[in-house]
Residue, then its C-alpha position, 0 to 999 in steps of 0.5 A: m708455053a704459058r699455062i692458063w687455068i680456066r675455071r668453069e661451071v660444071e654440073i656434078p654429076n653431069h648426067i648427059g656426059l655420063a650417058r655419052l661415055e657409057k655408049c663409048p667407054e673405049l673413047g673415055p677420058k684418061l683419069l689417073f690414080f695414085s694408089g696401092g691397096s684395095a680402097l679403089r677396087k670397087t671404084s675401078n670396077r665401076l669406072i670401066n663402064y665409062t672409060h677404058n683409058s684410066v691409068h693406075l700407078i701402083t705401089p709395089f712396097d707391100s711387105g706383109g702376108s703372102s707378099a712378104k714370103l714372095r719378096d723374101a724368097f725372090h727379092m722382088p717388088a710386091v705384086g699383090d696390089i697389081r694383081n688386085r687392080l688388074m682383076a678390078l679392071a678386067d672385063q669379066t663378060l668375056r669367055g675365059n675371064p671369069e675362070i681366070f678371075e676365080l683362079f687369081a682370087h684363089r688362095l691355098p689353105k692357111h692351115g693343114d698339111p704343107f704337103d697337100r698345099r704343094l700337091d694342089l699347086e703341082r696339079m695346077v702346074k700340070g693343068k689337072h686342077p679344076l681351077v686351071s682345067r676349066i680355063p679355055d686355051p690359049m689362056r690356060k697354056i699361058v697361065r700354066n707356063h707362068l705357074h711352071a716358071f714359079w714352080d721351077e724357081m720355088p725354094e724347097d722350104f717355101d711356105l705356101a700357106g695362104a698363098s695367092i695363086g694370082n700372085l704366084v702366076l705374076t711372080g712366075g711371069y716376072l721371073g720369066s721376063r728377066r725380072h721385069l713387071d711390065p711385060v707380064i702386066f702387058i700379057f695379062s692385061n691383054l689376056v683378060q682384056v683389062r680396061g685401063t693401064v696398070r703400072p708399078v711406080v717403080n720396078k725395084n725391090l724397095h721397102l717403105v720406111a716411116e720416120f717419126e718426130d723423135g727420129s725413130t723409124i718403122v721399116g715395112q709397109h705392113l707395120l703402118t696400116g694397123k691391120e697386122t700390128p696395133p694402130l700407130t700412136r705417133r704422127i709420121s713426119r717423113l717417108y722414104l724408101t730403102e733397099d736394106q730392111d736391116a740398115p734402112r738408108p734412104i734412097y731416092p729412085a727416079a720415076r721411069e719416063k714411061v710413068c712420067t709420060l702417062i702422068r703428063q697425058a692425064e685428063l684428070i689426076c686423082y689422089p684417092m682415098g686409102s691408106f694416106h702414107s703407105s698407099l698414097l704418099a708412098s706412090l708419090l716417092p720417086r723423084g720426078l713425079g711431082s714435076s710431071i704432075a705439075r706439067a699436066t694441064c688437067p684438074k687434080v683432086y684429092v679425095p680424103s678417106t672417111g672413117e679411121d685411117p691409123e696412119c693419119f694419127g693426129m691429122t686433120v684433112a687440112d693437115q693431109v692436104e698440106t702434107l700431100a702438097g708439100h710432098l709434091m712441091a718438094d720435087e722442084p722447090g720454088r718452081v712447083t706451086l700448090s695450084d700446079v699439083l692440086q686444085y680440088v678437095l672432095v669431101d662429104s661433110k654431112h655424111g662422112r666421118y673424118p676423125g681428125g676433123l675437116d677444117i674446110q676454111r683452112i683448106r680454102r685459105l690455101g686457095l683450093e676449091v672444096i667440093d662438098c657433096s654426097l659421097i657416102g652410100y646408104g646404110p651404116s657404112t662410112e666408106i666412099d661409095d663408088r656409085f657417087l664418086v665415079p660420076i663426080l670425077l668424070s664430071l670434072v674432066 
């Protein structure tokens, strides 16, 4: 079958089209996002006003904070970013959902007596803690069952300081589902009426490795973001996954067919803002994703971050575009072309701050279309505003 790209004029934002989507979001388009962290939380929350069919492929490689404790104890993928996205897409107008949202967002104290934290969790398991007791049945029973599964498997010396209750619930579900994430995601998606589809890109306990130009490496996603360690002062030359943090040999897991099918069915594919390497590129590491993206006959758009991204040391936006495209085309060298995996780059040259520079002309010389429009909200913030971004993306479908 021949593939034909048809360029068309679109109104951005398309107010008539947006009004139609607001009236019937359950029939909205399948926008697909590759992401991991919290940069897309507000966007996801706004998106459910227009479509209940968005797809979110999440990186399960987080290796910092409470996620690291769970991964070390149970040798499992990270669930924190999955939890965040499920809650961002949940319909909080339904009875019981605000109560579950509050429970999932709750963290045990970082400081104080470890015995008190353990006692707090035990009260939740027994249904006697107010955060659990106020959840209506049958949702309360499901939450308690998953917390009980975690409680039964929790090592005696497990550190609960700062633990996210939502992460503990999902971990209990994972352990009770023969170490599969999809069943517990399915249960909670139905439980809180998640208006979209959330999937991990892989269902394996893997770690992210960044290699630099001098051949040195850093193992662990949390060491790249500049949040728990000083910002990088070198440019990353390669990313790969490993099973062993101490002896980080590269492995190249294949993407699951169910994930590839979601990609091929997408009506728009977005490579969104967020940490460029540990969120975006990391979500694209499994083999087969680039090929599936190339076969999806829909618009594909990159939205580079504004403001500081420590992972983009020494990179212009044009460098990011070339790195992203090269990564995707490497899945089938010589067969997948740039236009197969990316057509649009969305920027705000007037209000956005791109520390490495934009180099719009270089992006255009690659054959890509640069959409330069308002993306930044009012006030001192340099973050991309979901009130602007969501209508633009929906107008490109």
